[in-house]
C-alpha positions in Angstrom: 66.1 120.0 198.4 65.1 121.9 195.6 61.7 121.4 193.4 63.6 119.7 190.5 65.7 117.2 192.9 63.3 114.3 192.5 61.8 115.3 189.0 62.6 113.8 185.6 63.0 116.1 182.5 62.6 115.1 179.2 63.4 117.4 176.2 61.7 116.6 172.7 63.6 118.0 169.7 66.9 118.7 171.8 68.3 121.6 169.8 70.2 124.7 170.9 67.7 125.9 173.3 66.9 122.5 175.0 71.1 122.0 175.1 71.3 125.5 177.0 68.7 124.6 179.4 70.4 121.0 179.8 74.0 122.8 180.5 72.3 125.3 182.7 70.4 122.8 185.0 73.8 120.7 185.6 75.8 123.8 185.8 73.8 124.9 188.8 73.5 121.3 190.3 69.7 121.6 190.1 69.4 118.0 188.9 71.5 115.2 188.1 72.4 113.8 184.8 70.3 110.8 185.1 67.1 113.0 185.6 67.3 114.1 182.1 66.4 112.1 179.1 66.7 113.7 175.3 65.2 112.8 172.3 66.6 113.4 168.7 66.5 111.7 165.3 70.1 112.2 164.5 72.7 109.6 166.0 75.5 112.3 166.1 73.5 115.0 168.0 72.5 112.3 170.6 76.0 111.3 170.8 77.1 114.8 171.4 74.5 115.2 174.4 75.5 111.9 175.9 79.3 112.4 175.9 79.0 116.0 176.9 76.6 115.9 179.7 76.3 112.2 180.6 72.5 112.2 180.1 70.3 109.5 178.4 69.5 110.1 174.8 66.9 108.3 172.6 65.6 108.1 169.3 62.1 108.1 169.9 60.0 111.0 171.5 57.8 108.7 173.2 60.6 107.0 174.8 61.7 110.3 176.2 58.1 111.5 177.4 57.2 108.2 179.1 57.9 108.6 182.9 58.8 112.3 182.6 57.4 114.7 184.9 58.6 117.9 182.8 58.4 117.8 179.0 60.5 120.4 177.2 59.2 121.0 174.0 61.8 122.3 171.8 61.0 121.1 168.1 60.5 123.7 165.1 56.9 125.2 165.0 55.9 123.5 161.8 56.6 120.2 163.6 54.1 120.5 166.1 51.2 119.1 164.5 53.2 115.5 163.8 55.2 115.4 167.2 52.2 116.5 169.0 50.3 113.5 167.7 53.0 111.4 168.6 53.5 112.1 172.0 49.9 113.7 173.1 48.3 110.2 173.6 51.3 109.4 175.9 50.8 112.3 178.2 49.3 112.0 181.6 47.8 114.0 184.3 50.5 115.6 186.5 52.9 116.2 183.4 53.9 119.7 182.8 54.6 120.7 178.8 57.0 123.5 178.8 57.1 125.0 175.1 59.8 127.2 173.6 58.3 127.3 170.2 58.1 130.7 168.9 54.6 131.8 168.2 53.0 128.7 169.4 49.9 129.6 171.6 48.7 127.6 174.5 45.5 127.2 172.5 47.2 125.6 169.7 49.6 123.5 172.4 46.7 122.3 174.3 44.6 121.4 170.8 47.5 119.6 169.4 48.7 117.6 172.4 45.1 117.3 173.9 46.7 118.0 177.3 46.2 121.3 179.1 49.0 121.5 181.9 51.3 123.6 179.5 53.5 126.7 179.9 54.4 128.7 176.8 58.1 130.4 177.2 60.1 132.7 175.2 63.7 132.7 175.9 66.8 134.4 174.0 69.9 133.5 172.5 72.0 134.7 175.6 70.3 131.8 177.5 73.1 129.7 176.1 75.5 131.5 178.7 73.0 131.4 181.4 72.5 135.4 180.7 69.0 135.4 179.0 65.8 136.6 180.0 62.6 134.4 179.5 59.0 135.4 179.6 56.5 132.8 180.7 52.9 131.8 180.8 51.1 129.0 182.3 47.6 128.0 181.8 45.0 128.1 184.6 45.2 124.2 184.7 48.8 123.9 185.9 49.4 123.7 189.5 51.5 125.9 191.5 54.0 123.0 192.2 54.5 122.7 188.1 54.9 126.3 188.1 57.5 126.6 190.8 59.3 123.9 189.0 59.0 125.8 185.6 60.6 129.0 187.5 63.6 126.8 188.6 64.2 125.6 185.4 64.1 128.8 183.3 66.2 130.3 185.8 68.8 128.0 184.7 68.8 130.3 181.6 69.3 133.6 183.6 66.3 136.1 184.2 62.7 134.5 184.3 59.6 136.6 184.3 56.1 134.7 184.9 53.2 136.6 183.4 49.2 136.4 183.6 48.7 137.6 180.2 49.9 135.3 177.4 49.9 138.4 175.1 53.0 139.4 176.9 54.7 136.5 175.9 54.0 137.3 171.9 55.2 141.0 173.1 58.2 139.8 174.7 59.1 137.6 171.3 59.6 141.3 169.8 61.4 142.5 172.3 63.6 140.3 174.2 63.2 137.3 172.1 64.4 139.2 168.8 66.1 141.8 170.7 69.7 140.3 170.4 69.2 140.5 166.7 68.9 144.1 167.1 71.9 144.4 169.0 74.0 142.4 166.8 73.3 144.7 163.8 73.8 147.7 165.8 77.2 145.9 166.9 77.9 145.2 163.2 77.2 148.6 162.0 79.4 150.0 164.6 82.5 147.8 164.0 82.1 148.4 160.3 82.0 152.3 160.9 85.2 151.7 163.2 86.8 150.0 160.2 86.1 152.7 157.8 87.5 155.3 160.2 90.9 153.2 159.8 90.8 150.6 163.0 91.9 147.0 162.1 88.9 145.0 162.2 89.7 142.8 165.1 90.5 145.9 167.1 87.2 147.6 165.9 85.6 144.4 167.2 87.0 144.7 170.9 86.4 148.5 171.0 82.4 148.1 170.2 82.1 144.8 172.2 83.8 146.2 175.4 81.7 149.4 174.9 78.4 147.9 174.5 78.9 145.3 177.4 80.5 148.1 179.9 77.7 150.5 178.9 74.9 147.9 179.6 76.6 146.7 183.0 76.7 150.6 183.9 73.0 151.1 182.9 72.1 148.1 185.0 74.3 149.0 188.2 73.1 152.7 188.1 69.3 152.0 187.6 69.1 155.3 186.0 66.7 156.1 183.1 68.6 155.6 179.9 67.8 159.3 178.9 69.6 160.5 182.2 72.6 158.1 181.0 72.8 159.8 177.8 72.7 163.4 178.7 75.6 162.5 181.2 77.7 161.8 178.3 76.3 164.5 176.1 78.4 167.9 176.4 76.7 171.0 174.4 78.5 171.1 171.0 80.5 167.7 171.4 80.9 164.8 169.7 78.0 163.1 171.2 75.7 166.0 170.4 76.9 165.7 166.9 76.5 162.1 166.7 72.9 162.0 168.4 71.9 164.9 165.9 72.8 162.6 162.9 70.9 159.2 164.5 67.9 161.1 165.2 67.7 162.6 161.7 67.9 159.3 160.4 65.0 158.4 162.5 66.8 155.6 164.8 64.0 155.6 167.2 61.0 155.1 164.6 62.9 152.3 163.0 63.6 150.4 166.1 60.0 151.0 167.0 58.8 149.6 163.8 61.2 146.7 163.9 59.8 145.7 167.1 55.9 145.8 165.8 57.0 144.0 162.7 58.3 141.3 165.2 55.2 141.3 167.3 52.9 141.3 164.1 54.7 138.2 162.9 54.6 136.2 166.1 50.7 136.9 166.1 50.6 135.6 162.6 52.5 132.5 163.6 50.5 131.9 166.2 47.4 132.1 164.1 48.9 129.9 161.5 49.6 127.2 164.0 46.1 127.5 165.4 44.6 127.2 162.0 46.8 124.3 161.2 45.6 122.4 164.4 41.8 123.1 163.6 42.6 121.8 160.0 44.3 118.6 161.1 41.6 118.1 163.7 38.9 118.6 160.9 40.7 116.2 158.8 41.2 113.5 161.1 37.3 113.6 162.0 36.7 113.5 158.2 38.9 110.2 158.3 37.1 108.8 161.2 33.9 109.7 159.5 34.7 108.0 156.3 36.1 104.8 158.0 32.7 104.8 159.9 31.0 105.0 156.7 32.9 102.3 155.0 32.4 99.9 158.0 28.9 100.5 158.0 28.5 99.9 154.2 30.5 96.6 154.9 28.4 95.5 157.5 25.3 96.1 155.8 26.5 94.3 152.7 27.4 91.3 154.8 24.0 91.4 156.4 22.4 91.2 152.9 24.4 88.7 151.9 23.7 86.5 155.0 20.0 87.1 154.5 20.1 86.2 150.6 22.1 83.0 151.5 19.5 82.1 154.6 16.5 82.9 152.0 18.1 80.4 149.2 18.5 77.8 151.7 15.0 77.6 152.5 
């Protein structure tokens, strides 16, 4: 029996990544459909998840969270405060919350949810095919059993890597999380270049896709440094050498590095904004409670004064 065999999994905000995880769990027979409950506000989305996977679906996030052992948080980052207020009071000790929100730090998550058994994870788009890579960090309050459960769950998406420094999740967001964007842009540029040469677009598409896939597989299986692989196919004065000269002249390495750093800075900014938003929400809530307490106290004093005046008049 695996670590998830007797566990219930709830997905809150059952979008693309949550569906990828549901599909991977069921495909690998790590859980049965009746162990998964998904919440989503749109009826058509709930109908799709129910018919496609045979899982239980609900419209209310609290209904999904109640009774779950693992809560997958897959909402949009800007919804964290609202959803956190909604489900936070229903979370109990022993439940682990696994967040795949871009930029959401464990500080923001624990403050919003008032729950400290939290895991922050960053998967990427190929996870939809079970070919992704996910970097994740667990708060010290999570148990060894909960971390094992998270590892099995995230393995349904592909490769999973646990890190002991949360900053690495932000770094991974810029490399592997955003990485498919870089690859797709290169892919698009190569296809357009092939069309410019004279290939029909569908032929150009297949040439580029197969070349990228084959080159990646070759690099993975050879375990050689990319520079060695590049040298293997670069003859002096040949076509590869001419092409590389243009790429280096165009600062390809520098531009890619700058793109990764820009993505990292944006990830950190998003985290800071979420933390600040949580802080403002907590301050606003405290102010509302203080104001309510002041109104109650004023009403109590007013009532006491009325009673005192009434008693004085009766004597």
